[in-house]
PQR file with spaces between the fields and no chain letter, atoms N, CA, C, O and H, PARSE charges and radii, in Angstrom:
ATOM       1  N    UNK     1      42.946  -26.488   11.767 -0.4000 1.5000
ATOM       2  CA   UNK     1      42.052  -27.072   10.787 -0.0000 2.0000
ATOM       3  C    UNK     1      40.826  -26.187   10.613  0.5500 1.7000
ATOM       4  O    UNK     1      40.325  -26.029    9.499 -0.5500 1.4000
ATOM       5  N    UNK     2      40.348  -25.617   11.695 -0.4000 1.5000
ATOM       6  CA   UNK     2      39.168  -24.762   11.631 -0.0000 2.0000
ATOM       7  C    UNK     2      39.366  -23.614   10.651  0.5500 1.7000
ATOM       8  O    UNK     2      38.500  -23.347    9.817 -0.5500 1.4000
ATOM       9  H    UNK     2      40.755  -25.746   12.599  0.4000 1.0000
ATOM      10  N    UNK     3      40.491  -22.944   10.749 -0.4000 1.5000
ATOM      11  CA   UNK     3      40.765  -21.795    9.875 -0.0000 2.0000
ATOM      12  C    UNK     3      40.914  -22.217    8.417  0.5500 1.7000
ATOM      13  O    UNK     3      40.468  -21.503    7.519 -0.5500 1.4000
ATOM      14  H    UNK     3      41.194  -23.161   11.426  0.4000 1.0000
ATOM      15  N    UNK     4      41.525  -23.352    8.176 -0.4000 1.5000
ATOM      16  CA   UNK     4      41.711  -23.829    6.807 -0.0000 2.0000
ATOM      17  C    UNK     4      40.400  -24.335    6.212  0.5500 1.7000
ATOM      18  O    UNK     4      40.187  -24.228    5.004 -0.5500 1.4000
ATOM      19  H    UNK     4      41.887  -23.932    8.905  0.4000 1.0000
ATOM      20  N    UNK     5      39.530  -24.877    7.038 -0.4000 1.5000
ATOM      21  CA   UNK     5      38.268  -25.429    6.564 -0.0000 2.0000
ATOM      22  C    UNK     5      37.236  -24.351    6.243  0.5500 1.7000
ATOM      23  O    UNK     5      36.432  -24.519    5.326 -0.5500 1.4000
ATOM      24  H    UNK     5      39.702  -24.963    8.020  0.4000 1.0000
ATOM      25  N    UNK     6      37.251  -23.261    6.979 -0.4000 1.5000
ATOM      26  CA   UNK     6      36.210  -22.231    6.831 -0.0000 2.0000
ATOM      27  C    UNK     6      36.004  -21.757    5.396  0.5500 1.7000
ATOM      28  O    UNK     6      34.863  -21.762    4.934 -0.5500 1.4000
ATOM      29  H    UNK     6      37.904  -23.124    7.724  0.4000 1.0000
ATOM      30  N    UNK     7      37.034  -21.350    4.667 -0.4000 1.5000
ATOM      31  CA   UNK     7      36.781  -20.877    3.300 -0.0000 2.0000
ATOM      32  C    UNK     7      36.331  -21.986    2.350  0.5500 1.7000
ATOM      33  O    UNK     7      35.566  -21.726    1.421 -0.5500 1.4000
ATOM      34  H    UNK     7      37.961  -21.346    5.042  0.4000 1.0000
ATOM      35  N    UNK     8      36.787  -23.203    2.567 -0.4000 1.5000
ATOM      36  CA   UNK     8      36.371  -24.333    1.727 -0.0000 2.0000
ATOM      37  C    UNK     8      34.886  -24.605    1.944  0.5500 1.7000
ATOM      38  O    UNK     8      34.133  -24.783    0.986 -0.5500 1.4000
ATOM      39  H    UNK     8      37.408  -23.415    3.322  0.4000 1.0000
ATOM      40  N    UNK     9      34.478  -24.636    3.193 -0.4000 1.5000
ATOM      41  CA   UNK     9      33.074  -24.873    3.520 -0.0000 2.0000
ATOM      42  C    UNK     9      32.193  -23.750    2.991  0.5500 1.7000
ATOM      43  O    UNK     9      31.096  -24.000    2.491 -0.5500 1.4000
ATOM      44  H    UNK     9      35.089  -24.492    3.971  0.4000 1.0000
ATOM      45  N    UNK    10      32.663  -22.533    3.099 -0.4000 1.5000
ATOM      46  CA   UNK    10      31.881  -21.392    2.615 -0.0000 2.0000
ATOM      47  C    UNK    10      31.670  -21.481    1.101  0.5500 1.7000
ATOM      48  O    UNK    10      30.560  -21.266    0.616 -0.5500 1.4000
ATOM      49  H    UNK    10      33.554  -22.330    3.505  0.4000 1.0000
ATOM      50  N    UNK    11      32.720  -21.794    0.364 -0.4000 1.5000
ATOM      51  CA   UNK    11      32.600  -21.916   -1.091 -0.0000 2.0000
ATOM      52  C    UNK    11      31.622  -23.021   -1.487  0.5500 1.7000
ATOM      53  O    UNK    11      30.921  -22.904   -2.492 -0.5500 1.4000
ATOM      54  H    UNK    11      33.622  -21.968    0.758  0.4000 1.0000
ATOM      55  N    UNK    12      31.578  -24.088   -0.700 -0.4000 1.5000
ATOM      56  CA   UNK    12      30.707  -25.226   -1.003 -0.0000 2.0000
ATOM      57  C    UNK    12      29.337  -25.093   -0.356  0.5500 1.7000
ATOM      58  O    UNK    12      28.484  -25.967   -0.507 -0.5500 1.4000
ATOM      59  H    UNK    12      32.148  -24.184    0.116  0.4000 1.0000
ATOM      60  N    UNK    13      29.130  -23.991    0.368 -0.4000 1.5000
ATOM      61  CA   UNK    13      27.884  -23.781    1.098 -0.0000 2.0000
ATOM      62  C    UNK    13      27.603  -24.962    2.037  0.5500 1.7000
ATOM      63  O    UNK    13      26.470  -25.431    2.150 -0.5500 1.4000
ATOM      64  H    UNK    13      29.823  -23.281    0.490  0.4000 1.0000
ATOM      65  N    UNK    14      28.651  -25.422    2.696 -0.4000 1.5000
ATOM      66  CA   UNK    14      28.560  -26.562    3.605 -0.0000 2.0000
ATOM      67  C    UNK    14      28.511  -26.073    5.050  0.5500 1.7000
ATOM      68  O    UNK    14      29.113  -25.057    5.400 -0.5500 1.4000
ATOM      69  H    UNK    14      29.571  -25.041    2.605  0.4000 1.0000
ATOM      70  N    UNK    15      27.796  -26.803    5.864 -0.4000 1.5000
ATOM      71  CA   UNK    15      27.692  -26.482    7.288 -0.0000 2.0000
ATOM      72  C    UNK    15      28.741  -27.289    8.047  0.5500 1.7000
ATOM      73  O    UNK    15      28.889  -28.492    7.830 -0.5500 1.4000
ATOM      74  H    UNK    15      27.307  -27.627    5.580  0.4000 1.0000
ATOM      75  N    UNK    16      29.458  -26.625    8.930 -0.4000 1.5000
ATOM      76  CA   UNK    16      30.471  -27.274    9.758 -0.0000 2.0000
ATOM      77  C    UNK    16      29.932  -27.366   11.182  0.5500 1.7000
ATOM      78  O    UNK    16      29.477  -26.374   11.752 -0.5500 1.4000
ATOM      79  H    UNK    16      29.337  -25.648    9.106  0.4000 1.0000
ATOM      80  N    UNK    17      29.989  -28.554   11.740 -0.4000 1.5000
ATOM      81  CA   UNK    17      29.555  -28.782   13.114 -0.0000 2.0000
ATOM      82  C    UNK    17      30.774  -29.259   13.893  0.5500 1.7000
ATOM      83  O    UNK    17      31.398  -30.258   13.534 -0.5500 1.4000
ATOM      84  H    UNK    17      30.358  -29.360   11.277  0.4000 1.0000
ATOM      85  N    UNK    18      31.105  -28.547   14.948 -0.4000 1.5000
ATOM      86  CA   UNK    18      32.242  -28.945   15.785 -0.0000 2.0000
ATOM      87  C    UNK    18      31.740  -29.713   16.996  0.5500 1.7000
ATOM      88  O    UNK    18      30.764  -29.322   17.636 -0.5500 1.4000
ATOM      89  H    UNK    18      30.599  -27.736   15.239  0.4000 1.0000
ATOM      90  N    UNK    19      32.417  -30.808   17.298 -0.4000 1.5000
ATOM      91  CA   UNK    19      32.104  -31.617   18.466 -0.0000 2.0000
ATOM      92  C    UNK    19      33.339  -31.734   19.345  0.5500 1.7000
ATOM      93  O    UNK    19      34.467  -31.784   18.853 -0.5500 1.4000
ATOM      94  H    UNK    19      33.210  -31.126   16.778  0.4000 1.0000
ATOM      95  N    UNK    20      33.112  -31.778   20.641 -0.4000 1.5000
ATOM      96  CA   UNK    20      34.205  -31.961   21.593 -0.0000 2.0000
ATOM      97  C    UNK    20      34.422  -33.456   21.790  0.5500 1.7000
ATOM      98  O    UNK    20      33.672  -34.105   22.519 -0.5500 1.4000
ATOM      99  H    UNK    20      32.197  -31.737   21.041  0.4000 1.0000
ATOM     100  N    UNK    21      35.427  -33.990   21.153 -0.4000 1.5000
ATOM     101  CA   UNK    21      35.712  -35.425   21.218 -0.0000 2.0000
ATOM     102  C    UNK    21      35.962  -35.856   22.658  0.5500 1.7000
ATOM     103  O    UNK    21      35.555  -36.949   23.054 -0.5500 1.4000
ATOM     104  H    UNK    21      36.037  -33.463   20.561  0.4000 1.0000
ATOM     105  N    UNK    22      36.622  -35.019   23.442 -0.4000 1.5000
ATOM     106  CA   UNK    22      36.943  -35.380   24.822 -0.0000 2.0000
ATOM     107  C    UNK    22      35.713  -35.459   25.723  0.5500 1.7000
ATOM     108  O    UNK    22      35.776  -36.055   26.798 -0.5500 1.4000
ATOM     109  H    UNK    22      36.952  -34.132   23.121  0.4000 1.0000
ATOM     110  N    UNK    23      34.607  -34.871   25.305 -0.4000 1.5000
ATOM     111  CA   UNK    23      33.401  -34.860   26.128 -0.0000 2.0000
ATOM     112  C    UNK    23      32.519  -36.088   25.911  0.5500 1.7000
ATOM     113  O    UNK    23      31.529  -36.265   26.621 -0.5500 1.4000
ATOM     114  H    UNK    23      34.555  -34.387   24.432  0.4000 1.0000
ATOM     115  N    UNK    24      32.855  -36.924   24.959 -0.4000 1.5000
ATOM     116  CA   UNK    24      32.031  -38.085   24.639 -0.0000 2.0000
ATOM     117  C    UNK    24      32.920  -39.331   24.624  0.5500 1.7000
ATOM     118  O    UNK    24      33.814  -39.439   23.785 -0.5500 1.4000
ATOM     119  H    UNK    24      33.659  -36.780   24.382  0.4000 1.0000
ATOM     120  N    UNK    25      32.682  -40.271   25.544 -0.4000 1.5000
ATOM     121  CA   UNK    25      33.543  -41.456   25.621 -0.0000 2.0000
ATOM     122  C    UNK    25      33.635  -42.250   24.314  0.5500 1.7000
ATOM     123  O    UNK    25      34.702  -42.770   23.989 -0.5500 1.4000
ATOM     124  H    UNK    25      31.956  -40.183   26.225  0.4000 1.0000
ATOM     125  N    UNK    26      32.543  -42.350   23.567 -0.4000 1.5000
ATOM     126  CA   UNK    26      32.578  -43.100   22.310 -0.0000 2.0000
ATOM     127  C    UNK    26      33.430  -42.377   21.277  0.5500 1.7000
ATOM     128  O    UNK    26      34.199  -43.013   20.557 -0.5500 1.4000
ATOM     129  H    UNK    26      31.676  -41.927   23.831  0.4000 1.0000
ATOM     130  N    UNK    27      33.305  -41.061   21.195 -0.4000 1.5000
ATOM     131  CA   UNK    27      34.134  -40.290   20.269 -0.0000 2.0000
ATOM     132  C    UNK    27      35.597  -40.318   20.686  0.5500 1.7000
ATOM     133  O    UNK    27      36.490  -40.403   19.843 -0.5500 1.4000
ATOM     134  H    UNK    27      32.680  -40.544   21.780  0.4000 1.0000
ATOM     135  N    UNK    28      35.834  -40.245   21.984 -0.4000 1.5000
ATOM     136  CA   UNK    28      37.209  -40.302   22.504 -0.0000 2.0000
ATOM     137  C    UNK    28      37.859  -41.631   22.122  0.5500 1.7000
ATOM     138  O    UNK    28      39.020  -41.669   21.712 -0.5500 1.4000
ATOM     139  H    UNK    28      35.108  -40.176   22.669  0.4000 1.0000
ATOM     140  N    UNK    29      37.105  -42.710   22.260 -0.4000 1.5000
ATOM     141  CA   UNK    29      37.645  -44.030   21.913 -0.0000 2.0000
ATOM     142  C    UNK    29      37.927  -44.139   20.416  0.5500 1.7000
ATOM     143  O    UNK    29      38.924  -44.737   20.013 -0.5500 1.4000
ATOM     144  H    UNK    29      36.162  -42.679   22.593  0.4000 1.0000
ATOM     145  N    UNK    30      37.061  -43.567   19.603 -0.4000 1.5000
ATOM     146  CA   UNK    30      37.204  -43.688   18.155 -0.0000 2.0000
ATOM     147  C    UNK    30      38.231  -42.726   17.571  0.5500 1.7000
ATOM     148  O    UNK    30      38.970  -43.089   16.656 -0.5500 1.4000
ATOM     149  H    UNK    30      36.251  -43.081   19.931  0.4000 1.0000
ATOM     150  N    UNK    31      38.283  -41.491   18.096 -0.4000 1.5000
ATOM     151  CA   UNK    31      39.067  -40.446   17.438 -0.0000 2.0000
ATOM     152  C    UNK    31      40.066  -39.728   18.346  0.5500 1.7000
ATOM     153  O    UNK    31      40.736  -38.798   17.896 -0.5500 1.4000
ATOM     154  H    UNK    31      37.683  -41.195   18.839  0.4000 1.0000
ATOM     155  N    UNK    32      40.178  -40.127   19.586 -0.4000 1.5000
ATOM     156  CA   UNK    32      41.004  -39.401   20.544 -0.0000 2.0000
ATOM     157  C    UNK    32      42.419  -39.108   20.086  0.5500 1.7000
ATOM     158  O    UNK    32      42.942  -38.022   20.334 -0.5500 1.4000
ATOM     159  H    UNK    32      39.634  -40.883   19.951  0.4000 1.0000
ATOM     160  N    UNK    33      43.040  -40.064   19.421 -0.4000 1.5000
ATOM     161  CA   UNK    33      44.422  -39.878   18.966 -0.0000 2.0000
ATOM     162  C    UNK    33      44.502  -39.138   17.638  0.5500 1.7000
ATOM     163  O    UNK    33      45.596  -38.808   17.180 -0.5500 1.4000
ATOM     164  H    UNK    33      42.615  -40.946   19.220  0.4000 1.0000
ATOM     165  N    UNK    34      43.361  -38.875   17.017 -0.4000 1.5000
ATOM     166  CA   UNK    34      43.344  -38.275   15.681 -0.0000 2.0000
ATOM     167  C    UNK    34      42.878  -36.820   15.670  0.5500 1.7000
ATOM     168  O    UNK    34      42.759  -36.226   14.598 -0.5500 1.4000
ATOM     169  H    UNK    34      42.473  -39.144   17.389  0.4000 1.0000
ATOM     170  N    UNK    35      42.618  -36.246   16.815 -0.4000 1.5000
ATOM     171  CA   UNK    35      42.076  -34.884   16.900 -0.0000 2.0000
ATOM     172  C    UNK    35      43.114  -33.874   16.455  0.5500 1.7000
ATOM     173  O    UNK    35      44.273  -33.976   16.857 -0.5500 1.4000
ATOM     174  H    UNK    35      42.715  -36.729   17.686  0.4000 1.0000
ATOM     175  N    UNK    36      42.740  -32.908   15.644 -0.4000 1.5000
ATOM     176  CA   UNK    36      41.413  -32.737   15.067 -0.0000 2.0000
ATOM     177  C    UNK    36      41.188  -33.696   13.912  0.5500 1.7000
ATOM     178  O    UNK    36      42.099  -34.023   13.151 -0.5500 1.4000
ATOM     179  H    UNK    36      41.799  -32.825   15.317  0.4000 1.0000
ATOM     180  N    UNK    37      39.944  -34.131   13.809 -0.4000 1.5000
ATOM     181  CA   UNK    37      39.543  -35.053   12.747 -0.0000 2.0000
ATOM     182  C    UNK    37      38.382  -34.417   11.995  0.5500 1.7000
ATOM     183  O    UNK    37      37.556  -33.727   12.591 -0.5500 1.4000
ATOM     184  H    UNK    37      39.204  -33.865   14.427  0.4000 1.0000
ATOM     185  N    UNK    38      38.321  -34.646   10.706 -0.4000 1.5000
ATOM     186  CA   UNK    38      37.255  -34.089    9.878 -0.0000 2.0000
ATOM     187  C    UNK    38      36.474  -35.222    9.238  0.5500 1.7000
ATOM     188  O    UNK    38      37.032  -36.056    8.524 -0.5500 1.4000
ATOM     189  H    UNK    38      38.992  -35.208   10.222  0.4000 1.0000
ATOM     190  N    UNK    39      35.173  -35.238    9.505 -0.4000 1.5000
ATOM     191  CA   UNK    39      34.284  -36.231    8.919 -0.0000 2.0000
ATOM     192  C    UNK    39      33.345  -35.538    7.946  0.5500 1.7000
ATOM     193  O    UNK    39      32.958  -34.388    8.153 -0.5500 1.4000
ATOM     194  H    UNK    39      34.721  -34.561   10.085  0.4000 1.0000
ATOM     195  N    UNK    40      32.992  -36.231    6.908 -0.4000 1.5000
ATOM     196  CA   UNK    40      31.954  -35.772    5.998 -0.0000 2.0000
ATOM     197  C    UNK    40      30.720  -36.592    6.314  0.5500 1.7000
ATOM     198  O    UNK    40      30.702  -37.805    6.104 -0.5500 1.4000
ATOM     199  H    UNK    40      33.307  -37.165    6.740  0.4000 1.0000
ATOM     200  N    UNK    41      29.695  -35.938    6.816 -0.4000 1.5000
ATOM     201  CA   UNK    41      28.483  -36.636    7.233 -0.0000 2.0000
ATOM     202  C    UNK    41      28.399  -36.670    8.745  0.5500 1.7000
ATOM     203  O    UNK    41      29.075  -35.908    9.437 -0.5500 1.4000
ATOM     204  H    UNK    41      29.710  -34.952    6.987  0.4000 1.0000
ATOM     205  N    UNK    42      27.577  -37.547    9.242 -0.4000 1.5000
ATOM     206  CA   UNK    42      27.353  -37.623   10.687 -0.0000 2.0000
ATOM     207  C    UNK    42      28.434  -38.466   11.363  0.5500 1.7000
ATOM     208  O    UNK    42      29.213  -39.158   10.707 -0.5500 1.4000
ATOM     209  H    UNK    42      27.029  -38.167    8.680  0.4000 1.0000
ATOM     210  N    UNK    43      28.455  -38.388   12.668 -0.4000 1.5000
ATOM     211  CA   UNK    43      29.405  -39.191   13.443 -0.0000 2.0000
ATOM     212  C    UNK    43      29.109  -40.670   13.241  0.5500 1.7000
ATOM     213  O    UNK    43      30.025  -41.491   13.180 -0.5500 1.4000
ATOM     214  H    UNK    43      27.823  -37.826   13.200  0.4000 1.0000
ATOM     215  N    UNK    44      27.838  -41.005   13.139 -0.4000 1.5000
ATOM     216  CA   UNK    44      27.444  -42.412   13.023 -0.0000 2.0000
ATOM     217  C    UNK    44      27.833  -43.019   11.673  0.5500 1.7000
ATOM     218  O    UNK    44      28.282  -44.163   11.610 -0.5500 1.4000
ATOM     219  H    UNK    44      27.094  -40.339   13.189  0.4000 1.0000
ATOM     220  N    UNK    45      27.661  -42.259   10.606 -0.4000 1.5000
ATOM     221  CA   UNK    45      27.916  -42.843    9.294 -0.0000 2.0000
ATOM     222  C    UNK    45      28.781  -41.969    8.392  0.5500 1.7000
ATOM     223  O    UNK    45      28.801  -42.148    7.174 -0.5500 1.4000
ATOM     224  H    UNK    45      27.296  -41.330   10.656  0.4000 1.0000
ATOM     225  N    UNK    46      29.485  -41.036    8.993 -0.4000 1.5000
ATOM     226  CA   UNK    46      30.336  -40.136    8.219 -0.0000 2.0000
ATOM     227  C    UNK    46      31.607  -40.800    7.731  0.5500 1.7000
ATOM     228  O    UNK    46      32.021  -41.851    8.221 -0.5500 1.4000
ATOM     229  H    UNK    46      29.468  -40.891    9.982  0.4000 1.0000
ATOM     230  N    UNK    47      32.203  -40.161    6.763 -0.4000 1.5000
ATOM     231  CA   UNK    47      33.457  -40.652    6.194 -0.0000 2.0000
ATOM     232  C    UNK    47      34.594  -39.764    6.696  0.5500 1.7000
ATOM     233  O    UNK    47      34.526  -38.540    6.579 -0.5500 1.4000
ATOM     234  H    UNK    47      31.867  -39.308    6.365  0.4000 1.0000
ATOM     235  N    UNK    48      35.630  -40.372    7.249 -0.4000 1.5000
ATOM     236  CA   UNK    48      36.788  -39.610    7.721 -0.0000 2.0000
ATOM     237  C    UNK    48      37.550  -39.082    6.511  0.5500 1.7000
ATOM     238  O    UNK    48      37.998  -39.846    5.657 -0.5500 1.4000
ATOM     239  H    UNK    48      35.685  -41.366    7.343  0.4000 1.0000
ATOM     240  N    UNK    49      37.687  -37.766    6.459 -0.4000 1.5000
ATOM     241  CA   UNK    49      38.420  -37.150    5.353 -0.0000 2.0000
ATOM     242  C    UNK    49      39.877  -36.920    5.702  0.5500 1.7000
ATOM     243  O    UNK    49      40.762  -37.234    4.906 -0.5500 1.4000
ATOM     244  H    UNK    49      37.323  -37.145    7.154  0.4000 1.0000
ATOM     245  N    UNK    50      40.136  -36.381    6.874 -0.4000 1.5000
ATOM     246  CA   UNK    50      41.521  -36.130    7.264 -0.0000 2.0000
ATOM     247  C    UNK    50      41.590  -35.909    8.773  0.5500 1.7000
ATOM     248  O    UNK    50      40.583  -35.657    9.434 -0.5500 1.4000
ATOM     249  H    UNK    50      39.417  -36.126    7.521  0.4000 1.0000
ATOM     250  N    UNK    51      42.782  -36.008    9.280 -0.4000 1.5000
ATOM     251  CA   UNK    51      43.028  -35.702   10.691 -0.0000 2.0000
ATOM     252  C    UNK    51      44.365  -34.971   10.797  0.5500 1.7000
ATOM     253  O    UNK    51      45.207  -35.043    9.902 -0.5500 1.4000
ATOM     254  H    UNK    51      43.600  -36.213    8.743  0.4000 1.0000
ATOM     255  N    UNK    52      44.533  -34.278   11.897 -0.4000 1.5000
ATOM     256  CA   UNK    52      45.689  -33.414   12.188 -0.0000 2.0000
ATOM     257  C    UNK    52      45.741  -32.187   11.281  0.5500 1.7000
ATOM     258  O    UNK    52      45.697  -31.056   11.765 -0.5500 1.4000
ATOM     259  H    UNK    52      43.849  -34.219   12.624  0.4000 1.0000
ATOM     260  N    UNK    53      45.834  -32.401    9.973 -0.4000 1.5000
ATOM     261  CA   UNK    53      45.922  -31.297    9.011 -0.0000 2.0000
ATOM     262  C    UNK    53      44.901  -31.529    7.913  0.5500 1.7000
ATOM     263  O    UNK    53      44.559  -32.667    7.591 -0.5500 1.4000
ATOM     264  H    UNK    53      45.870  -33.319    9.579  0.4000 1.0000
ATOM     265  N    UNK    54      44.426  -30.448    7.351 -0.4000 1.5000
ATOM     266  CA   UNK    54      43.419  -30.560    6.301 -0.0000 2.0000
ATOM     267  C    UNK    54      44.091  -30.780    4.943  0.5500 1.7000
ATOM     268  O    UNK    54      45.130  -30.190    4.644 -0.5500 1.4000
ATOM     269  H    UNK    54      44.703  -29.523    7.613  0.4000 1.0000
ATOM     270  N    UNK    55      43.495  -31.612    4.158 -0.4000 1.5000
ATOM     271  CA   UNK    55      43.894  -31.802    2.767 -0.0000 2.0000
ATOM     272  C    UNK    55      42.847  -31.044    1.954  0.5500 1.7000
ATOM     273  O    UNK    55      41.776  -31.580    1.670 -0.5500 1.4000
ATOM     274  H    UNK    55      42.652  -32.091    4.400  0.4000 1.0000
ATOM     275  N    UNK    56      43.146  -29.823    1.586 -0.4000 1.5000
ATOM     276  CA   UNK    56      42.163  -28.927    0.983 -0.0000 2.0000
ATOM     277  C    UNK    56      41.563  -29.502   -0.297  0.5500 1.7000
ATOM     278  O    UNK    56      40.357  -29.384   -0.513 -0.5500 1.4000
ATOM     279  H    UNK    56      44.017  -29.388    1.817  0.4000 1.0000
ATOM     280  N    UNK    57      42.363  -30.110   -1.133 -0.4000 1.5000
ATOM     281  CA   UNK    57      41.828  -30.654   -2.381 -0.0000 2.0000
ATOM     282  C    UNK    57      40.912  -31.831   -2.127  0.5500 1.7000
ATOM     283  O    UNK    57      39.861  -31.948   -2.756 -0.5500 1.4000
ATOM     284  H    UNK    57      43.343  -30.206   -0.958  0.4000 1.0000
ATOM     285  N    UNK    58      41.296  -32.699   -1.217 -0.4000 1.5000
ATOM     286  CA   UNK    58      40.472  -33.855   -0.864 -0.0000 2.0000
ATOM     287  C    UNK    58      39.125  -33.402   -0.323  0.5500 1.7000
ATOM     288  O    UNK    58      38.088  -33.947   -0.701 -0.5500 1.4000
ATOM     289  H    UNK    58      42.150  -32.603   -0.705  0.4000 1.0000
ATOM     290  N    UNK    59      39.131  -32.401    0.565 -0.4000 1.5000
ATOM     291  CA   UNK    59      37.892  -31.898    1.152 -0.0000 2.0000
ATOM     292  C    UNK    59      37.037  -31.223    0.079  0.5500 1.7000
ATOM     293  O    UNK    59      35.827  -31.441    0.029 -0.5500 1.4000
ATOM     294  H    UNK    59      39.973  -31.957    0.872  0.4000 1.0000
ATOM     295  N    UNK    60      37.643  -30.419   -0.764 -0.4000 1.5000
ATOM     296  CA   UNK    60      36.916  -29.762   -1.848 -0.0000 2.0000
ATOM     297  C    UNK    60      36.249  -30.804   -2.754  0.5500 1.7000
ATOM     298  O    UNK    60      35.077  -30.669   -3.104 -0.5500 1.4000
ATOM     299  H    UNK    60      38.626  -30.242   -0.723  0.4000 1.0000
ATOM     300  N    UNK    61      36.988  -31.823   -3.122 -0.4000 1.5000
ATOM     301  CA   UNK    61      36.455  -32.880   -3.985 -0.0000 2.0000
ATOM     302  C    UNK    61      35.334  -33.646   -3.286  0.5500 1.7000
ATOM     303  O    UNK    61      34.320  -33.966   -3.906 -0.5500 1.4000
ATOM     304  H    UNK    61      37.941  -31.933   -2.837  0.4000 1.0000
ATOM     305  N    UNK    62      35.512  -33.941   -2.004 -0.4000 1.5000
ATOM     306  CA   UNK    62      34.493  -34.675   -1.247 -0.0000 2.0000
ATOM     307  C    UNK    62      33.209  -33.862   -1.139  0.5500 1.7000
ATOM     308  O    UNK    62      32.117  -34.411   -1.281 -0.5500 1.4000
ATOM     309  H    UNK    62      36.336  -33.681   -1.500  0.4000 1.0000
ATOM     310  N    UNK    63      33.327  -32.577   -0.892 -0.4000 1.5000
ATOM     311  CA   UNK    63      32.143  -31.727   -0.798 -0.0000 2.0000
ATOM     312  C    UNK    63      31.439  -31.622   -2.145  0.5500 1.7000
ATOM     313  O    UNK    63      30.209  -31.615   -2.202 -0.5500 1.4000
ATOM     314  H    UNK    63      34.215  -32.131   -0.776  0.4000 1.0000
ATOM     315  N    UNK    64      32.197  -31.542   -3.215 -0.4000 1.5000
ATOM     316  CA   UNK    64      31.607  -31.484   -4.548 -0.0000 2.0000
ATOM     317  C    UNK    64      30.870  -32.776   -4.863  0.5500 1.7000
ATOM     318  O    UNK    64      29.815  -32.746   -5.495 -0.5500 1.4000
ATOM     319  H    UNK    64      33.196  -31.548   -3.169  0.4000 1.0000
ATOM     320  N    UNK    65      31.404  -33.896   -4.436 -0.4000 1.5000
ATOM     321  CA   UNK    65      30.765  -35.182   -4.664 -0.0000 2.0000
ATOM     322  C    UNK    65      29.570  -35.437   -3.770  0.5500 1.7000
ATOM     323  O    UNK    65      28.731  -36.282   -4.083 -0.5500 1.4000
ATOM     324  H    UNK    65      32.261  -33.921   -3.922  0.4000 1.0000
ATOM     325  N    UNK    66      29.479  -34.720   -2.661 -0.4000 1.5000
ATOM     326  CA   UNK    66      28.385  -34.911   -1.710 -0.0000 2.0000
ATOM     327  C    UNK    66      27.118  -34.183   -2.142  0.5500 1.7000
ATOM     328  O    UNK    66      26.042  -34.439   -1.601 -0.5500 1.4000
ATOM     329  H    UNK    66      30.160  -34.034   -2.407  0.4000 1.0000
ATOM     330  N    UNK    67      27.234  -33.283   -3.105 -0.4000 1.5000
ATOM     331  CA   UNK    67      26.047  -32.529   -3.543 -0.0000 2.0000
ATOM     332  C    UNK    67      25.152  -33.338   -4.402  0.5500 1.7000
ATOM     333  O    UNK    67      24.116  -32.847   -4.849 -0.5500 1.4000
ATOM     334  H    UNK    67      28.107  -33.074   -3.544  0.4000 1.0000
């Protein structure tokens, strides 16, 4: 997912923050079975865009709508 996300984020001038889900019990409980997971926004109030594999069009559209 990291490799597929990089060019999309670059085109949208978006910042990508990686978190270790296994290092945080709350994240592990919420997303442990879905790793890798991609959220738009913060962990607290972000929107889950995809997990396991990236949906490039969905992410592109979400980033365009977030501006």
